[in-house]
C-alpha positions in Angstrom: 21.8 -3.3 7.6 20.4 -0.4 6.5 17.7 -0.6 3.4 16.5 2.0 1.2 13.7 4.3 1.5 10.7 2.6 -1.7 8.1 6.1 -0.8 9.4 8.6 2.1 7.2 11.5 3.4 6.9 13.6 6.5 3.2 14.1 8.1 2.4 14.8 11.8 1.8 12.2 14.0 -1.7 12.7 14.6 -4.6 15.0 13.2 -5.1 18.3 15.0 -8.4 20.3 15.6 -7.7 23.3 16.8 -9.7 24.3 19.9 -12.1 26.8 20.6 -12.9 28.8 24.0 -16.1 26.7 24.7 -13.9 23.7 24.6 -11.9 24.7 27.3 -14.4 26.1 29.2 -16.8 23.0 28.5 -13.6 20.7 30.4 -13.1 22.7 33.3 -16.6 22.8 33.7 -17.3 19.0 33.9 -13.9 18.9 35.6 -14.7 21.0 38.7 -18.6 18.8 38.8 -16.8 15.2 39.1 -14.5 16.4 41.3 -16.5 18.3 43.5 -18.9 15.3 43.9 -15.8 13.3 44.6 -15.0 15.8 47.3 -18.8 15.8 48.5 -18.2 12.0 48.3 -15.7 12.0 50.7 -13.8 10.7 47.6 -10.3 12.5 47.6 -7.8 10.5 45.7 -10.7 10.1 42.6 -11.2 13.7 42.8 -7.5 14.4 43.1 -7.3 12.4 39.9 -9.6 13.7 38.1 -8.4 17.1 37.9 -4.6 16.0 37.1 -6.3 14.0 34.4 -8.0 16.7 33.3 -4.6 19.4 33.1 -2.7 16.4 31.3 -5.6 16.2 28.9 -5.6 20.1 28.5 -1.7 20.0 28.0 -2.0 17.3 25.2 -4.5 18.4 23.3 -3.1 22.3 23.2 0.0 21.1 21.7 -0.1 20.5 17.8 1.4 17.7 16.6 4.9 16.3 15.8 6.4 16.6 12.3 7.2 12.5 12.0 9.1 10.8 9.2 7.8 8.0 7.2 9.1 5.8 5.1 8.1 1.9 3.3 11.0 0.2 2.8 11.6 -3.4 1.6 11.0 -4.2 5.6 8.0 -2.6 6.7 7.1 0.5 7.8 8.9 3.0 9.3 7.7 5.5 11.2 9.6 8.0 12.9 12.7 5.3 13.3 10.1 2.5 15.2 9.8 0.1 12.2 7.3 -2.2 11.7 8.1 -5.0 9.4 5.8 -6.3 7.2 6.0 -9.9 8.8 3.7 -8.1 11.7 1.5 -6.6 9.6 -1.8 -8.4 8.1 -3.3 -5.7 5.5 -3.7 -1.8 4.5 -6.2 0.3 3.3 -6.4 3.6 2.0 -9.5 5.5 1.9 -10.9 7.4 -1.2 -13.2 9.1 0.6 -11.9 11.2 3.4 -10.3 15.1 3.2 -7.1 13.8 5.0 -5.1 11.2 3.3 -4.6 8.6 5.4 -3.1 4.9 5.4 -5.2 2.5 8.0 -2.7 -0.8 8.7 -3.6 -3.4 10.4 -1.4 -5.5 12.9 -1.1 -8.7 14.0 -0.5 -7.5 17.2 -3.5 -7.7 19.7 -2.3 -4.7 21.7 -2.0 -2.8 18.4 -4.6 -3.7 16.3 -4.6 -0.8 13.9 -2.0 1.6 12.8 -2.9 5.1 11.7 -0.5 6.8 9.6 -1.0 10.2 7.6 0.0 10.7 3.9 1.3 13.8 3.1 3.9 15.5 0.4 3.3 12.1 -1.8 0.2 11.1 -3.7 -1.8 8.5 -2.3 -1.9 6.1 -5.3 2.0 5.7 -4.7 1.9 4.4 -1.7 -0.8 2.1 -2.4 1.1 0.8 -5.5 4.3 0.8 -3.5 2.3 -1.3 -0.4 0.5 -4.0 -2.8 4.2 -5.6 -2.9 4.0 -6.7 0.8 0.9 -6.8 2.3 -2.7 -7.5 0.8 -5.3 -4.5 0.1 -8.2 -5.1 2.8 -11.3 -2.0 3.9 -10.5 -1.4 7.5 -13.1 1.0 9.4 -11.3 2.5 12.5 -13.5 2.2 16.0 -16.3 3.8 16.5 -14.6 5.5 19.4 -11.9 7.9 17.6 -14.9 9.0 15.3 -16.3 9.9 18.8 -13.2 11.5 20.2 -13.0 13.6 17.0 -16.3 14.7 17.4 -15.1 15.9 21.0 -12.6 16.9 19.3 -9.8 15.3 20.4 
């Protein structure tokens, strides 16, 4: 049964920070150091894993985010064809003091406690008003690791 979107927008799937050459040099130096230590100590497999993981990290970090569709309907929040039903969501929060508007949604699921949804093209207050009809508004803070990773440019 199709439902009509109450509010709809497109936004990047995550916040992208353009990397400078220094960032790539730092990742390369750290990778070579860790892999060298592993090889010197006779740990070949962890050394290879460090190299493969670093290559994957650099490829992922240099790729710009996809632009995905977001909508709120009477069943839940749809992010790029994935429905998060309101029955599985506990509350939401839209921080007002952030330069990049986003909605932090707390899920009842153990493995996905917070869902971060960036808001573009629409007023965050309009999103807030629609969401208030379905779930509670409670202030949420992102995990400290998220802030550390952002500081490092991830």
